[in-house]
C-alpha positions, 0 to 999 in steps of 0.5 A: 516501552515494552519494545524498546526495552526488548530491542535494548536486551537484544542488543546487549546480547550480540554485544555479549555473544563470543565473537566467532573463532579464527580462522583454522590454522594452515596445515603443517608443512610436509618434511623433506622426504627426498633424495635431497633430505637424504643428501643433506643427512649425509653432509650432516654425518660427514659435519659430525665425523669432521667435528668428533672422529678424531677425539675417538681415534687420537691416543688409540692403541689397535692390533693388527692381524697377521696375513696368514693366521687370521685369528690372532694380532702380531702388530700394533698402530698407535694413532697420534694425530688426526685431523678430518675435514669436509667439504659436503659429504666428501671427507678429508682424513689425515692420520699419523702415529706409530707401530710395530709388526713382528716380522719372521721372513726368510729370503734367498738372494745371490745363492745366500738365506736371510733371516729377519726375526724382530718387531720391525717399528715404524711411523706412518701417515696417511691422507685419503679422501672419500664419500661417506654414506649412512645406513640404520636398521630400526629392528636391529637398532644398527648404525652403519658408515661407509666410507667409499674412498675417491682416489688412491691414499698418500702414505708415507712410511718409514722404519724406526731403529734397525732392521737386522738381517741375520746371513746364513753362514754360507753365505757369510763365509762365501762373500764376507763383506756383506755391503757386496749385496746390490751395493747395500748392506743386507740391513738397508736393503731390508729398510728400503723393502719394508718402506715399500712394503709398508706403504702398500700394506697401508694402501691396500687396507684402505683403498677399497674403503672400510665401515664403522658400524655402532650397536645402539642397544649395547653402545659397541663400535666396530671397524671392518675393512669390507663394506657389510649388509645393513644391520650387520656388525663386523666381527667382535675383536680384542676385548669383547671375546677369546676367539682372537688372541695376542701373540706376544714375542721375546722382548716384545710389549702389546697394548690395547686400548684405552677404555672408559672405567669411570665405573672400574674395569674387569678382565678374564684373561688367558695365556697360552705357551707360557707366562706374560705380564698382563697390566692395567694402565692409565693411558698416559703410563700405556703411551709411556710404554709405547714410546720407550718400547720403540725408543729402545729404553728401559720402562718406567712406567708404573701400572694400576695392576700387574700380575704374570699370568700363566693360564687363567686370570682375573684383573680388576681395578675399581673407579679410575678418573684415566682412560685405561689400557691393557699392557701385555709383557713379554718375560720369556724368550718364546712367543705366547699367545694372550687374549682377554675379555671384559664383561659386556655389561660392564663395557656397555655402562662405561659408556653410559649405557645404551644409545636406544631402548631396545627392550629387555 
């Protein structure tokens, strides 16, 4: 009897005993860390560019530097349309817009001298294809996107309006009929020259590729016309430094931006050589100003803030629902130079703050 009870207890104990643990789970699959993985990352970047880059580029105003005076902006590009597609890592971009560049040039021909002193206005469309490479410098928190063209871009360039050529008195009295210049008027010849030179300038600016670098600590993006080493940011431009100035000629207008201003916008501006009207305006009003300038019509756009500045001034607008542009207009016959700087902390916060935690 005792043995029977003991067997029963042992049996019950065996039944209540916990089941053996399951077999150990299989090890995690090793992530892809080879050339194929890098290739896929480049495709990811190309996909992101195709999907979002145009949103950042379109309706943007950017300055063109003078060929000789490198720290001086004398022209403007207004991007009005953008389309980007990709096939793997190959990206094709078609970008079009308008612009204007101050031209002050003399040319001697057939014993006469012809002078051009005006803003040459133009429309331009450029189509270019190439490969996108990406690099990241962890210590500096700088991401670099390099675009390398696969061939010469296709460029359409057309001057807007009339390029007025002023012949000297000697030429005018000796020839009389200016249409005798190679069978064309000097103005027509200037249009042809401007078209050819415009195409070549766009091709030259893009044929070597360019770089977009992003400082994640300050949420700052800059573009360089040459490939910089990994982790190196291009030099700051207008709005970030007073080392780059904008030259405004008689009857001219220059526009920069747009800038996010949902928490307000402040600029410190300096004008040298006289006075200029400095405006802060909604992007739509800035575009209206640009179109009026291209069409040579009266500007009726309304700024948010406007001040005729001679020397130094601070312009500020409160929280705005619209992106804000800086519009600089001429108010005197002689050229003036204008620089403006937005506080770096304000610019970063307007974009939602830093993109990465970079310490204090």
